[in-house]
C-alpha positions, 0 to 999 in steps of 0.5 A: 485538507481538513483542520483539527485541533489537538491538545498536547503536553510538553515532555521533559522526561525521556527514555524508553521507560518514560515512553512506556509509562506514557503509552500505558497512560494512553499518551503517545510520545512525539516531537514537533519540528519546524519553526526554527527550533531543533524540535520540541518533545511532546506527548499527545493523547492517543484517542484524541490523535486517532480521532483527529487523523482518522484514516488519512494520517498525513493529510490532516492539518493539525492545530497543536495547542500546548497545555497552558499556552494559547498559541496554536501550532499548525502542523502535519504528521510527518512520520509515525512508528507503529507496533508491528503486532497491534498496529498502535502508534508508538511515536509521532513526529509533527512538522510545523507548517505555514499556510503561505508556504508549499510543503511536500507530502504523500497522498494515497492513490484511490482507483475508482470504477471497474475496468472494462478489461477486468469485465473481459477477464483481465487482471487489474494491476495496481502499481504505484499506490501513493504520490509525492506532491507539493502544494500549500497546506490549505489545498492538500488533498486526502487522496487522488482518485484515478478512474480505471473504468475505461481501461481495456486489456493491455491498457495502463495509466502512468503518472503523466495521465493523472490529473492533479487537483488544482494547486497540487504539483506531482513530483513522481516520475511521469513514466511511473506505472500507476495501474493497468489491466493484464491479460489472464495468465495461462495456467499450466497444471504441472504433473508430479514426477511420480505420476509421470514415471507411473504413466511411463511404466504403464505405457511400457507394460502396455507396449510389452503386452501388445508385442507379446500378443502379436508374437503369439498371434504370429505363432498361431498363424505359422502353426496353421500353415 
């Protein structure tokens, strides 16, 4: 797990108007939990936090330093709230951690390789997309890679098949489905009811015409006799 230093400010004012004011100024309201306290309200510069977290979000060890203080607080991003339209961060919760104590977190599962079953026409099914793990903050992985190249149609990978990095314990159900290759589905084209009715009517008309021609032919044959 990489470590990044981020400066924060202690927050004294609360409420939605104050939170909007902070966001308009490029800051994100948040709270630092842990360390024996109920939580310390703070604000962090949006650009600095985005740069620190990158695309990994919860898998970065942050060294939070409050303005006017020298002590740094080791923390991870515990929870975050995003704007449903823009995706920008609205609120963040940090959890202070100790380097000598295991913590629980989640990491994304990254599938690598192209499954042989997919090459043969199968469909890759990506089930479980993240793992719940426990480990020391110093060995927290940014993601867990699962190689699916050897999977044939009908094969699958479960949590019990995943090799965890050294020092990392996977907490998920060992039988949980991670990925697999399914046989291609047979596509049956449905014919609209109107076309079925038209086809039935055409067939009936054809049968009636054929019957009429047959009767006419019989009548002509009888006249010759």
